VOKOL-514744 format. One line per 3 residues: number of its first residue (from 1); their letters; for each residue z, x, y of C-alpha. Coordinates in steps of 0.5 Angstrom, whole numbers, plus 500, padded with zeros to 3 digits. Layout:
N
NUM) a) Z,X,Y; ...;
END
This chain:
243
1) xxx) 479,490,487; 477,486,493; 474,490,498;
4) xxx) 477,497,499; 485,494,498; 489,499,494;
7) xxx) 494,497,489; 500,495,493; 496,493,499;
10) xxx) 493,487,496; 499,483,498; 503,488,502;
13) xxx) 502,489,509; 506,492,515; 513,492,516;
16) xxx) 514,489,523; 521,492,524; 520,499,524;
19) xxx) 522,502,530; 519,504,537; 511,504,538;
22) xxx) 511,511,540; 516,514,535; 520,521,536;
25) xxx) 519,526,532; 525,526,528; 523,527,520;
28) xxx) 526,523,515; 531,527,510; 528,530,504;
31) xxx) 532,525,500; 529,519,503; 522,520,501;
34) xxx) 519,526,497; 512,527,495; 509,524,489;
37) xxx) 503,523,484; 503,516,480; 497,513,476;
40) xxx) 496,506,474; 492,502,470; 489,496,473;
43) xxx) 488,490,468; 483,484,470; 484,478,466;
46) xxx) 487,482,461; 482,488,460; 483,495,463;
49) xxx) 478,496,468; 480,502,472; 485,507,473;
52) xxx) 488,508,480; 492,515,482; 496,515,489;
55) xxx) 498,521,492; 503,523,497; 503,530,500;
58) xxx) 507,533,506; 503,536,511; 508,539,516;
61) xxx) 514,536,520; 514,529,520; 506,528,518;
64) xxx) 504,526,511; 498,524,508; 497,519,503;
67) xxx) 491,518,498; 488,513,493; 482,514,488;
70) xxx) 480,510,482; 476,511,476; 473,505,472;
73) xxx) 474,504,465; 471,499,460; 468,493,464;
76) xxx) 469,497,470; 463,501,469; 459,495,470;
79) xxx) 462,493,477; 456,495,482; 460,498,488;
82) xxx) 463,505,486; 471,505,487; 473,507,494;
85) xxx) 477,513,496; 482,512,501; 486,516,506;
88) xxx) 492,515,511; 495,520,515; 502,518,517;
91) xxx) 508,519,521; 515,518,517; 521,519,522;
94) xxx) 528,516,522; 525,510,526; 520,508,520;
97) xxx) 513,509,518; 507,510,523; 499,510,521;
100) xxx) 495,516,525; 489,515,522; 486,511,516;
103) xxx) 479,513,512; 476,509,506; 470,512,503;
106) xxx) 466,507,498; 459,510,499; 457,503,503;
109) xxx) 457,502,510; 460,495,509; 466,497,505;
112) xxx) 467,504,509; 473,505,514; 475,510,519;
115) xxx) 480,508,524; 485,512,529; 491,509,531;
118) xxx) 493,512,538; 500,510,540; 501,512,547;
121) xxx) 496,507,550; 498,503,543; 491,502,541;
124) xxx) 487,502,534; 480,504,535; 474,505,530;
127) xxx) 470,502,524; 473,497,519; 468,495,513;
130) xxx) 462,494,518; 466,491,524; 468,495,530;
133) xxx) 476,496,531; 479,495,538; 486,492,538;
136) xxx) 492,493,541; 498,496,537; 504,492,536;
139) xxx) 510,495,533; 510,496,525; 502,495,524;
142) xxx) 500,499,518; 494,500,515; 492,499,507;
145) xxx) 496,505,505; 501,506,510; 504,500,509;
148) xxx) 506,502,502; 510,508,504; 513,503,510;
151) xxx) 515,499,504; 518,504,500; 522,508,506;
154) xxx) 525,501,508; 527,500,501; 530,507,500;
157) xxx) 534,505,507; 537,499,503; 533,494,507;
160) xxx) 529,489,505; 522,488,508; 521,481,511;
163) xxx) 515,480,515; 509,485,514; 503,486,518;
166) xxx) 497,490,517; 490,491,520; 484,487,517;
169) xxx) 478,489,521; 479,487,528; 485,483,527;
172) xxx) 492,483,524; 494,479,518; 501,477,517;
175) xxx) 505,476,510; 512,474,508; 517,478,503;
178) xxx) 522,476,499; 527,479,494; 526,475,487;
181) xxx) 532,479,483; 532,484,478; 529,485,471;
184) xxx) 528,491,466; 521,492,464; 518,496,458;
187) xxx) 513,502,461; 510,508,459; 516,512,462;
190) xxx) 521,508,458; 525,502,460; 526,501,467;
193) xxx) 531,497,471; 527,494,477; 528,489,483;
196) xxx) 522,484,484; 519,483,491; 514,478,492;
199) xxx) 509,477,498; 505,472,501; 500,470,507;
202) xxx) 503,463,510; 499,458,507; 495,462,502;
205) xxx) 495,460,494; 496,467,492; 502,471,491;
208) xxx) 503,478,489; 509,481,486; 512,488,486;
211) xxx) 517,491,480; 520,496,484; 524,502,481;
214) xxx) 531,504,485; 531,510,480; 524,512,481;
217) xxx) 525,512,489; 523,505,489; 516,506,487;
220) xxx) 513,500,484; 512,500,476; 508,494,476;
223) xxx) 504,490,481; 501,483,479; 497,478,483;
226) xxx) 497,470,481; 493,465,484; 497,458,483;
229) xxx) 499,459,476; 493,464,474; 494,472,474;
232) xxx) 488,475,477; 490,482,476; 496,487,474;
235) xxx) 497,494,476; 502,498,471; 505,505,471;
238) xxx) 501,510,467; 504,516,469; 509,519,475;
241) xxx) 510,526,478; 516,527,483; 516,533,487;
END
């Protein structure tokens, strides 16, 4: 993948209306968000080049840990940079999702990241892909991983994401969302009903689509990025465990 983006955040960014900047410690009900582990095949120009694993763990209270790792397959072994390992420590409350820290280990300073989100003075600080980070925090800003959980929490609560923003080195990048409809797709888990959402940075030629399954806690069963009419990559569900 480009840079160290994980599978959903190639097109997903932070939900802009997730609650107050300093969220009260009101844990989300267990029925809304539960721990899971999901693996995906990453298909690039028709060839499977990696398998990505995403894991959401509950730490204590309203604090969770979300991690992502990838293992190369086939032509993916020819890629010179090792697949990155990402981890986000985040808070999930009745008011929404709030990142606390984000780390990326790609074995290369130019692609590593270590960012802390301090919501009392509302500042993000650290290093992101070689760039020093020192940013004011606005409501709803997410990191590469927390944005995925923010999306899922919104959908579980019956809300459709609209505008998203995510930290991008020492700046913030915004994306727009829209709901495209419903469809049933074939997966290794069987035929599954999904709701399709798209995400696009204003004026950009790339569009990312997500096939989210209500029956699976709104986890995406497929993610696809297109540049104009050409599919650049696809992520397809491989396995899923929900706890």
